[in-house]
C-alpha positions in Angstrom: -18.8 -18.3 -30.8 -16.5 -20.8 -29.2 -13.5 -19.2 -30.8 -14.4 -15.8 -29.4 -14.9 -17.2 -25.9 -11.5 -19.0 -26.2 -9.8 -15.8 -27.3 -11.4 -13.9 -24.4 -10.2 -16.6 -21.9 -6.6 -16.3 -23.4 -6.8 -12.5 -23.2 -7.9 -12.5 -19.5 -5.3 -15.0 -18.6 -2.6 -13.0 -20.3 -3.8 -9.8 -18.6 -3.7 -11.5 -15.2 -0.3 -13.0 -15.8 1.1 -9.5 -16.4 -0.7 -7.8 -13.5 1.8 -5.7 -11.6 3.2 -7.2 -8.5 2.8 -5.0 -5.5 6.1 -3.5 -4.4 7.7 -4.8 -1.2 7.0 -2.4 1.6 9.3 -2.0 4.7 6.3 -2.5 7.0 3.4 -4.8 5.9 0.3 -2.7 5.8 -3.3 -3.7 4.8 -5.5 -0.8 3.7 -8.4 -3.3 3.6 -8.0 -4.1 7.3 -7.8 -0.5 8.3 -10.8 0.6 6.2 -12.8 -2.3 7.6 -12.2 -0.7 11.1 -13.8 2.6 9.8 -10.7 4.6 8.9 -11.0 6.9 5.9 -8.1 7.8 3.5 -7.8 11.3 5.1 -7.5 9.8 8.6 -3.9 8.8 7.7 -3.1 10.6 4.5 -3.3 14.3 5.2 -3.0 17.2 2.8 -1.1 20.0 4.4 -2.1 23.5 3.1 -2.6 24.3 0.4 -3.5 20.6 -0.2 -1.4 20.1 -3.4 0.2 16.8 -2.1 -1.0 14.1 0.2 1.3 12.7 2.8 2.1 9.2 4.1 1.2 8.9 7.7 4.1 9.6 10.2 5.3 6.8 12.5 3.9 8.8 15.4 0.5 8.9 13.8 0.5 5.1 13.4 1.7 4.7 17.0 -1.3 6.6 18.3 -3.3 3.5 17.8 -0.6 0.8 17.8 0.8 1.7 21.2 -2.1 -0.5 22.5 -3.6 -2.2 19.4 -2.0 -5.4 17.9 1.2 -4.6 19.7 2.8 -8.0 19.0 1.8 -8.2 15.3 4.9 -8.5 13.0 4.0 -5.2 11.2 3.6 -3.3 14.4 6.9 -4.7 15.7 8.5 -3.4 12.5 6.8 -0.1 13.0 8.0 0.1 16.6 11.6 -0.2 15.4 11.2 2.9 13.3 9.5 4.7 16.2 12.3 3.8 18.6 15.0 5.0 16.1 13.0 8.2 15.6 12.8 7.5 11.8 10.0 7.6 9.4 9.0 4.5 7.4 10.6 4.7 3.9 7.4 3.7 2.2 7.7 2.7 -1.5 5.5 4.8 -3.7 3.1 2.8 -5.8 2.1 5.7 -8.0 4.6 8.4 -9.1 4.0 11.4 -11.4 6.9 12.9 -13.3 8.3 16.1 -11.9 7.3 18.0 -15.1 3.6 17.2 -14.4 1.7 19.6 -12.1 -0.8 17.6 -10.1 -2.9 19.0 -7.2 -4.8 16.7 -4.9 -6.8 19.7 -3.7 -8.0 20.6 -7.2 -9.1 17.0 -7.9 -10.8 16.4 -4.5 -12.6 19.8 -4.8 -13.9 18.6 -8.1 -15.4 15.5 -6.5 -12.7 13.1 -7.8 -12.5 10.3 -5.2 -9.3 8.6 -4.1 -10.1 5.3 -5.8 -10.6 7.1 -9.2 -6.8 7.4 -9.4 -5.5 4.9 -6.9 -7.9 2.0 -7.6 -9.8 -0.1 -5.1 -7.4 0.6 -2.2 -10.1 -0.2 0.4 -10.3 -3.8 -0.9 -6.6 -4.4 -1.0 -4.2 -6.0 1.4 -1.2 -4.9 -0.7 -1.2 -2.1 -3.3 -0.1 -2.3 -6.9 -0.7 0.0 -9.8 -4.2 -0.5 -10.9 -5.1 2.6 -12.8 -3.4 4.3 -15.8 -1.8 7.5 -14.7 -0.1 8.1 -18.0 -1.0 11.2 -20.0 -3.5 9.1 -22.0 -5.1 7.8 -18.9 -5.4 11.3 -17.3 -6.7 12.8 -20.6 -9.4 10.0 -20.8 -10.5 10.9 -17.3 -10.5 14.6 -18.1 -12.7 13.9 -21.2 -15.2 11.9 -19.2 -15.4 14.5 -16.5 -15.3 17.4 -19.0 -12.2 18.8 -17.3 -9.6 20.9 -19.0 -7.6 19.3 -21.8 -5.4 22.4 -22.0 -1.6 21.5 -21.9 -0.9 24.2 -19.3 -3.5 22.6 -16.9 -1.0 19.9 -16.1 2.3 21.0 -17.5 2.7 24.5 -16.1 3.6 25.0 -12.4 1.0 27.0 -10.5 2.2 29.8 -8.2 
């Protein structure tokens, strides 16, 4: 029994040691803080018609609040520089899907898949790192659990 416990401790320690480091972002941003204020994912991340992709918030959207809120915070000062230059923040994507994979946020949200199903516990994070497996195996496992299509063309054939 002690051997099994020791092996478990070693396994957990190794897993934590190899946890992905969050990418450095050009503007520090805490999802946890914004969610604690009552913001929802869709308040900042919109899905323009037909809803296939989700967007990063524009600088102007951020500045709607930050013209008057926490105006001297380092992150807001960095944001203001982008706004003054009329530039968007070049956010570093945490999750990327290969171009040969067709993925629709609309299809997934319409099926009741929540944001944290694919993106992890974003609402509890100050900085985001990859937490979920968006490989083919990870997606197929989720599809099996939800009894969604396992047909190749479901993800590997562009929809028109």
